[in-house]
N, C-alpha and C positions, 0 to 999 in steps of 0.2 A: 476805758472804752473797749468794748468787745469787738473782735474782728468780724465784720459782717460780710466778708468775701464769700461768694458761693463755692460749694465744694466742687472738685473737678467733675466735669461731665462724664457720665457713665452710660454705657449701653448694656442693659441687662446685668448691671452690677459690676461690670469690668471697666476700669478706667480707660479713657480714650487713648492714652499713650500706649497701652498694651495692645489695643486694636491696631494702632499704627505699626507697632513692632511686628505683629502677626502678619499684617498686610505686606510689609516690606520684606522682612527676613523670613517670616514663617512660611510663605509660599515657596520661597527658594528651598527651604529645608524640606517641606512637604514634597516638592517636585523632585528633590534629590532622592528621598526615600522611595517615591513612586518609580523613579528611573532604576533604582537598585532592584526593586521587586520585579519590574518588567524585564530587566536583564537576566534575572534568575528564572522567571516563569516562561518567557518567550521561547527559548530553545527547547524546553520540555514540551510545550504546546506544539511546536513545529515537528518535533520528533514523533509525537503521538499522531499528528495529522498524516505524516508520511507513512507510519505503520498502518494506519487505517486504509490508506489508498492501496498499499501493497497487499493488505489482507483481502481487499475487494478483488484484486487481480488473481490471487491464489484461489479464492472461492469460485470465481467465474471460470477459471481454468479447470478446476476440479469438476464443475458442472458440465463443461464442454467435453472433457475426457469421458465422463460417464455417459454422456449422450452419444459420443462416437462409439463406445463399446456396444451400447444397445443397438445403434444403427448397423454396425458390422454384423452383429449376431442375427439381425433380422434380414439384412440385404446382402450379406457376404461381401461388403465393400464399405469403405469409410465415406462419410458425407463430405462433399467438396466445400461446404460453407457452413457457417454457424446458423444461418437462416434455414438450411435444409434439415437441421436437427430439431426444429420446432421447440426451442428452449425459450423460456421467458426470463432472460437475463436483464438485470437493471442496466439502464443506459449509463455508460461510463464517460466521464469527462477527464479521466486520468490515463486510461489505457486503450490501445487498439488491439483487437484480436484477429489473428489470421490462421487459416488452416492450410497445411501444405502436405498433401499425400506423398509418401515416400515409397513408391511402388504399390503393390497390392496388399502388403501385410503390415504396413506401418504408416503412421501419420504424425506430423509435427504440428503442434499448436503453440503459437507464440502470443505473448502478452507484452507489447512494447509500450513503454510510457510515452505519453504525449508531451511531457515536460521533463526537463532535466532534474536530477536529484532523486529519482526513483529507480528501484531495481527492475530488471527485466526478467522474463520467465519463458521457459520452453517446456511444454508438456509433450510427452511421447506416449503413444499407444502402439504396442506391438501385438500382432496376432501370431501365435506360435502354433504350428500344426502338431496335434497329438492324436495320431490315428486319423479318424474321419472328422475330428473336431478341430476347431481353432480356439485356443484358450488365450485370454488377454493378460498382458502385464503392462503396467503403466509406471510413469515417474514424472515428477515435476522438478525441473532444475532451475535454481534461482541464481542470477548473477551475484558474484561475491560483492561487487561494488555497484553503485548506481550506474546504469548504462541505458542508452536509448537503442542499443542493439541487443536483440535476444540471443541467448546462448545457442550454439549450434545443436544439431540433432544428436541426442545421446546415442551411445553405442548399444546396438541390439544385444540382448542376452542370448546365449546359445540354448539355454533351457529355462523353464519357468522358475526354477529355484535360484538361478543366477541373478545377481543384482544388475540393474541397468546402470551403466557408467555415465555420469554427467561429464560434459566436455570441460577442458581446462577453463578456468575463470568462472566456473559455476559450481554450485553445491546442491546435492539432493535435498528436497524437503521431506520431512517425515511423512509417512503415509498412514 
């Protein structure tokens, strides 16, 4: 007599016991691989997000510096606030910007992070007298390590050809 027992149940051609194995152990294995992928990708993603926020600060600081140069050339003084420059900067959720005149011939512009883990920046604009004119020289200094305190005011150059010295704990950004 022939064996009349039904074949093992299958779902889309795969035996049920394989589906059970996949459900029990396979998810653990898949979860393990997903955790490894996340552990590799997450730090890279976070690093790129930090770099993007810092690039925003550098860009906005550069725009404010250019605005201050134009304002000084037109009014023979630096603007006391970012709003006085009439710039259309994007709203920032990462940095706060402040302007601090340093006498009549210099201004310190800071970009201070609102959250820990980001670098801070100080931009400086110096007006150097050359005869009857005032010529501008600028520098942006970046904190070497993440900091919620902006670097101090850079040292003023004696001539236009001299480099602006960033304070200790900071480094000049290329111009």
